[in-house]
C-alpha positions in Angstrom: 170.1 -126.2 48.3 172.1 -129.6 47.8 175.4 -129.7 46.4 174.4 -130.7 43.4 172.4 -128.6 42.9 175.0 -125.9 43.5 177.3 -127.5 41.2 174.5 -127.0 38.4 173.8 -123.7 39.4 177.5 -122.9 39.1 178.2 -124.9 35.5 174.9 -122.6 34.6 176.3 -119.6 35.4 179.9 -119.7 34.1 181.0 -119.3 30.8 180.5 -122.1 28.0 184.1 -124.2 27.5 185.5 -123.1 24.3 188.4 -124.5 22.2 191.3 -122.1 21.2 190.3 -122.8 17.5 187.3 -121.3 17.8 188.3 -118.0 19.4 187.7 -116.2 16.2 184.1 -116.6 16.5 184.4 -115.7 20.1 185.8 -112.1 20.0 184.2 -109.7 23.2 182.7 -112.7 24.9 183.6 -114.3 28.2 185.0 -118.2 27.9 185.9 -121.2 30.2 189.3 -122.6 28.7 190.3 -125.9 29.4 194.4 -126.9 28.5 198.0 -126.7 29.8 200.8 -124.3 30.5 203.1 -124.1 27.4 205.2 -121.3 28.5 205.1 -118.3 30.4 206.7 -115.2 31.3 205.9 -112.3 34.2 206.4 -108.5 34.0 205.6 -106.8 37.0 201.7 -107.1 37.9 201.4 -108.8 34.4 201.9 -112.9 33.9 201.8 -113.7 30.2 200.8 -117.4 29.9 200.9 -119.8 26.5 198.2 -122.0 26.9 197.5 -124.9 24.5 193.9 -126.8 24.8 195.1 -129.6 21.8 193.3 -127.5 19.2 195.9 -124.4 19.0 198.1 -122.1 21.1 197.1 -118.5 23.0 198.2 -116.2 25.2 196.4 -115.5 28.7 197.2 -112.1 30.3 196.7 -112.5 33.7 196.5 -108.9 35.5 197.7 -109.3 39.4 194.0 -106.0 39.9 191.8 -108.0 37.6 192.0 -111.5 39.1 191.5 -113.1 43.0 194.6 -113.1 45.1 194.2 -116.8 44.6 194.4 -117.2 40.9 197.6 -114.8 40.9 199.5 -117.0 43.4 198.2 -119.8 41.1 199.6 -118.2 38.1 202.8 -117.9 40.1 202.9 -121.6 41.1 202.4 -123.4 37.9 205.5 -125.0 36.3 205.4 -125.8 32.5 202.7 -128.5 31.4 200.6 -127.6 34.2 196.8 -128.7 33.6 194.4 -125.4 34.3 191.0 -124.1 34.0 190.6 -120.3 33.3 188.1 -117.7 32.4 188.3 -114.6 30.5 187.3 -112.2 27.5 189.0 -113.3 23.9 190.2 -110.2 22.2 192.0 -110.3 18.6 195.6 -109.3 18.9 197.9 -110.3 15.6 200.8 -110.1 18.0 200.0 -112.7 20.0 200.3 -116.8 19.1 197.4 -117.7 17.0 196.3 -114.2 16.8 194.1 -113.8 19.7 194.3 -113.2 23.5 192.5 -113.9 26.6 192.3 -111.2 29.4 192.0 -113.4 32.3 189.5 -113.2 34.9 189.6 -116.4 36.7 192.2 -119.2 37.0 192.6 -122.6 38.7 195.4 -125.3 38.6 194.1 -128.8 38.0 197.5 -130.1 38.5 200.9 -127.9 39.1 203.9 -129.6 37.3 207.2 -128.8 37.9 210.1 -129.6 36.1 209.3 -130.9 33.1 211.8 -132.5 30.7 211.6 -130.9 27.4 212.3 -127.2 27.7 212.2 -124.3 25.4 216.4 -124.8 25.0 217.6 -127.1 22.6 217.2 -131.0 22.9 219.3 -134.2 20.8 216.8 -136.3 18.7 217.8 -139.1 20.7 216.3 -137.3 24.2 213.3 -136.1 22.4 212.4 -139.5 20.8 213.0 -141.2 24.2 210.6 -138.9 25.5 208.5 -139.3 22.3 204.8 -139.1 24.5 206.0 -135.7 26.1 207.6 -134.1 22.6 204.1 -134.5 20.7 202.9 -131.8 23.0 205.5 -129.4 21.5 204.2 -126.7 18.8 206.1 -128.2 15.9 204.9 -131.8 16.7 201.2 -130.8 17.2 201.2 -129.0 13.8 202.8 -132.2 12.0 200.0 -134.4 13.6 197.4 -132.1 12.4 198.8 -132.1 8.7 198.6 -135.8 9.0 194.9 -135.6 10.1 194.3 -133.7 7.4 196.0 -135.9 5.0 194.0 -138.9 6.3 190.7 -137.4 6.0 191.6 -135.8 2.6 192.5 -139.2 1.2 189.4 -140.9 2.8 187.1 -138.1 1.4 188.5 -138.3 -2.1 188.2 -142.1 -2.5 184.8 -142.3 -1.2 184.0 -139.6 -3.6 185.1 -141.5 -6.7 183.1 -144.4 -5.7 185.6 -146.5 -3.7 184.2 -148.9 -1.1 186.7 -149.3 1.9 187.3 -153.1 2.8 189.5 -153.5 5.5 192.6 -156.5 5.2 193.8 -158.8 7.6 197.2 -157.8 9.4 197.8 -161.7 9.9 198.7 -163.2 6.5 199.9 -166.8 5.8 202.6 -165.5 3.2 204.6 -163.3 2.1 203.1 -160.3 -0.7 206.0 -158.7 -1.8 209.3 -161.0 -0.6 210.2 -162.9 2.5 213.0 -161.4 3.3 211.3 -158.1 5.2 208.5 -160.2 7.2 207.5 -160.1 10.8 207.0 -163.7 12.1 204.6 -164.4 14.6 203.3 -168.1 16.1 200.1 -168.6 15.6 198.4 -171.3 17.5 198.4 -174.7 16.1 198.5 -173.3 12.4 202.0 -172.6 12.3 204.0 -169.5 11.3 201.9 -166.2 10.5 203.0 -163.0 9.1 202.4 -159.5 10.0 201.3 -157.9 6.6 203.6 -156.0 4.1 200.4 -155.3 1.9 196.7 -155.6 1.9 196.9 -155.3 -1.8 196.5 -159.0 -2.3 193.4 -159.4 -0.3 192.2 -156.1 -1.8 191.9 -157.7 -5.6 189.3 -160.3 -4.1 187.6 -157.4 -3.0 187.6 -155.5 -6.4 186.1 -158.8 -8.1 183.5 -158.3 -5.4 182.9 -154.3 -5.6 184.9 -152.9 -8.5 186.8 -150.6 -6.6 187.9 -150.5 -2.9 190.5 -149.7 -0.8 192.2 -150.6 2.5 193.7 -148.6 4.7 195.8 -149.5 7.8 199.3 -150.5 9.5 201.8 -152.3 7.5 204.8 -154.0 8.5 208.0 -154.5 6.9 211.2 -155.9 8.7 213.4 -154.2 6.4 217.0 -153.6 8.8 217.2 -149.6 7.2 218.1 -146.8 9.3 217.3 -144.1 6.7 215.5 -141.2 6.9 212.7 -142.8 4.8 211.6 -145.9 6.4 209.7 -147.3 9.2 209.1 -151.1 10.1 205.1 -150.0 10.8 203.7 -147.8 8.7 199.9 -147.0 7.6 199.4 -146.9 3.7 196.4 -146.5 1.5 195.7 -148.9 -1.0 193.3 -148.8 -4.1 192.3 -151.5 -6.1 190.4 -151.6 -9.8 188.8 -153.9 -11.4 188.7 -153.4 -15.4 191.6 -151.0 -14.6 195.1 -150.5 -16.6 198.0 -148.8 -14.9 197.0 -145.6 -16.6 193.9 -146.0 -14.8 195.7 -146.1 -11.8 198.2 -143.8 -11.9 194.9 -141.3 -12.9 193.4 -141.9 -9.5 197.1 -141.8 -7.5 197.3 -138.4 -9.5 193.8 -137.4 -8.6 194.1 -138.1 -4.9 197.5 -136.6 -4.1 196.7 -133.1 -6.0 193.1 -133.1 -4.0 195.2 -134.0 -0.4 197.7 -130.9 -1.0 194.9 -128.7 -1.4 193.3 -129.8 1.2 196.0 -129.3 3.4 196.8 -125.9 1.9 193.0 -124.6 2.5 192.5 -126.0 6.2 196.2 -126.3 7.5 197.7 -122.9 6.4 198.9 -122.1 10.1 200.6 -125.2 11.0 202.8 -125.0 7.4 203.5 -121.5 9.1 204.7 -123.2 12.3 206.9 -125.5 10.3 208.6 -122.9 8.1 206.7 -125.0 4.8 207.2 -123.2 2.0 203.8 -123.2 0.4 204.4 -121.8 -2.7 206.1 -125.2 -3.4 203.2 -127.1 -3.1 201.1 -124.7 -4.7 202.4 -126.2 -8.0 201.1 -129.6 -7.5 198.8 -129.6 -10.4 197.8 -132.2 -13.1 199.2 -133.1 -15.0 201.8 -135.3 -13.9 205.2 -135.5 -16.0 205.7 -139.1 -17.0 209.5 -140.3 -17.2 209.9 -143.7 -18.7 212.3 -146.2 -16.9 214.6 -146.2 -19.4 215.1 -142.2 -19.4 215.2 -142.1 -15.9 218.4 -144.0 -15.8 220.0 -142.2 -18.5 218.7 -139.0 -16.4 220.6 -140.3 -13.2 223.7 -141.7 -14.9 224.2 -137.8 -16.5 224.2 -137.1 -13.1 226.7 -139.5 -11.8 225.1 -142.4 -10.5 226.4 -145.3 -11.1 223.1 -147.1 -10.8 223.3 -149.6 -14.0 219.6 -150.8 -16.2 217.7 -153.3 -14.6 218.4 -151.9 -11.1 216.2 -150.5 -8.4 216.8 -146.9 -7.3 218.4 -146.2 -4.6 217.5 -142.7 -2.3 220.0 -140.8 -4.3 218.9 -141.4 -7.4 215.1 -140.7 -6.2 216.1 -137.0 -4.9 217.8 -136.5 -8.7 215.0 -137.6 -10.5 212.4 -135.7 -8.3 214.5 -132.5 -7.9 214.3 -132.4 -12.0 210.5 -131.6 -11.6 208.3 -129.2 -9.8 205.9 -131.4 -9.0 205.1 -135.2 -8.5 206.9 -137.6 -11.5 205.1 -140.7 -13.0 208.8 -142.9 -13.6 207.1 -146.2 -15.2 207.4 -149.6 -17.0 210.6 -150.9 -14.5 212.3 -154.3 -15.3 210.3 -157.3 -14.2 213.1 -158.6 -12.3 213.3 -155.9 -9.5 209.0 -155.6 -9.1 206.7 -158.1 -7.4 205.6 -161.2 -8.7 202.2 -160.3 -9.2 203.1 -157.6 -12.0 201.7 -157.5 -15.3 204.3 -157.5 -18.3 204.3 -155.1 -20.8 203.0 -156.3 -24.0 205.5 -154.6 -26.1 208.4 -155.7 -24.1 208.4 -158.6 -21.9 211.4 -157.9 -19.8 209.3 -154.8 -18.4 206.5 -154.3 -16.4 203.1 -152.3 -16.6 204.1 -150.8 -13.0 205.1 -147.0 -12.0 206.2 -145.3 -9.2 205.4 -141.6 -8.3 208.5 -139.6 -6.9 207.7 -136.4 -4.9 209.7 -133.6 -5.8 212.2 -131.7 -3.8 214.3 -134.8 -2.8 211.3 -136.9 -1.0 211.2 -139.8 -2.9 208.9 -142.5 -3.7 205.4 -142.0 -2.3 203.2 -144.2 -4.5 204.1 -147.7 -5.9 202.0 -149.7 -8.4 200.7 -150.9 -11.3 198.4 -153.4 -13.2 198.0 -157.1 -11.8 198.8 -160.2 -13.8 195.2 -161.6 -14.6 196.3 -165.0 -16.5 196.2 -167.5 -14.0 199.0 -169.8 -16.3 201.3 -166.7 -16.2 200.8 -166.1 -12.5 201.5 -169.7 -11.4 204.6 -169.5 -13.2 205.7 -166.6 -11.6 204.9 -167.9 -8.0 207.1 -170.6 -8.8 209.8 -168.7 -10.4 210.1 -166.6 -6.9 210.0 -169.8 -4.8 206.8 -169.2 -3.2 204.3 -171.8 -1.5 201.6 -172.6 -4.1 199.3 -173.9 -1.3 199.2 -170.3 0.5 198.6 -168.6 -3.5 195.7 -171.3 -4.1 193.1 -168.3 -3.5 195.2 -165.7 -4.9 195.0 -168.0 -8.1 191.6 -168.5 -7.9 190.7 -164.8 -8.7 192.2 -165.7 -12.2 190.2 -168.5 -12.7 186.6 -167.7 -12.0 186.2 -163.8 -14.1 189.4 -162.8 -14.5 190.0 -158.9 -15.7 192.5 -156.9 -15.9 192.7 -155.0 -12.9 195.3 -152.6 -11.1 196.1 -150.2 -7.9 198.8 -148.6 -6.0 200.1 -148.3 -2.1 200.9 -144.8 -1.0 202.3 -144.5 2.2 201.1 -142.0 4.4 204.1 -141.1 6.4 206.4 -140.6 3.4 203.3 -137.9 1.8 203.3 -136.1 5.3 207.2 -135.9 5.6 207.0 -134.3 2.1 204.3 -132.2 2.3 205.4 -130.8 5.5 208.8 -130.3 4.5 210.3 -132.9 7.4 214.0 -134.4 7.5 213.2 -137.6 8.6 209.9 -139.9 8.7 209.6 -140.2 12.5 208.2 -136.9 13.4 204.8 -138.2 11.0 203.4 -140.7 13.3 202.8 -140.4 16.9 205.1 -143.1 18.3 207.3 -144.2 15.3 208.7 -147.8 15.2 212.5 -148.2 13.7 215.3 -150.4 13.4 216.5 -149.7 17.4 213.2 -147.8 18.6 210.1 -149.1 20.2 210.0 -147.3 23.3 207.9 -145.6 24.5 
């Protein structure tokens, strides 16, 4: 028999590879598990290995009398985060991590590791961020990223089911979308300077005129010199845009999207929420309809709580917290002053100093998660606004064309994925919601 044939026969005879997330369907069966040693403890002739495989964590019990001597020796030699492969029988045990346990019958090390930097003790945030590539393996970070995945899938599924078409928009842009002070400039061959996109919205308006209901979903960049817990320089944003739509239509879609995504997380990521010690009951309050609060009334509310913010100003983080904490679900703050909104916002026909705009603020002090509204549909008014904002008219020639050839009322919004995940997970800072966060003083690793 050749060595190749022997290998094939051994693979055929050995138990099939199973992921920890599927253990509930494998009780009483012999399985093969590939993963890493998260932690271990010994008790005489027993070794208890906490193993992770990317889909979850499980306890593997190595009894000296039940495994070959070589397997016992390997178990003793492995340090935290050693990679391994084991065979064993799955059994249910409510006391074990994940609710299941494996009685090990065989074990081999793929690579034995020692002196893993992140030990079970407490570490400072700076140290953990410097070792972000390893910190991602911890149960807490693992749970956050799995919830993020559920959020992203929930967003796509909801919009797809509502008849939206995904149309990708460029990351390199010739001009600003929402102002020139927060742009990352990039040399662009003989064309001069390009900029990393702040938003795909303007291009999405062109896509909406072609497809009716569209969304883009990708990375966006803001060169804000901010160190708050609500800011990253690179973040992911979903931006739906609709033709023949008004402010109320955009808010309706945003509300439905948020409710659907929260329901998805509660249904599919209950274990991860437990790891994060998130109060799922609070997320259970996220139901339609969301309350609406006029900007005028929002100012009165925050001033009654001691805020010095005056009418005509944008809200600070503390203001958003005060407003959000007044409700048990997200709140829609609408009709912001034109002076603090982007140049393309449609004026309120009843009060020209206001815009048909809205922000949706999360409860529990998590602030803005959605910003959007109705876009200006008049070419003449839009050109005037471009001039008032001292924007380069040539760069927006194509954008004005959208108002010259079949202009219609249209509306949309942007929703930051990291802010949404921060709120759903109950986290203190956005930096944990993306695998490798980019912040004012952080670009490594």
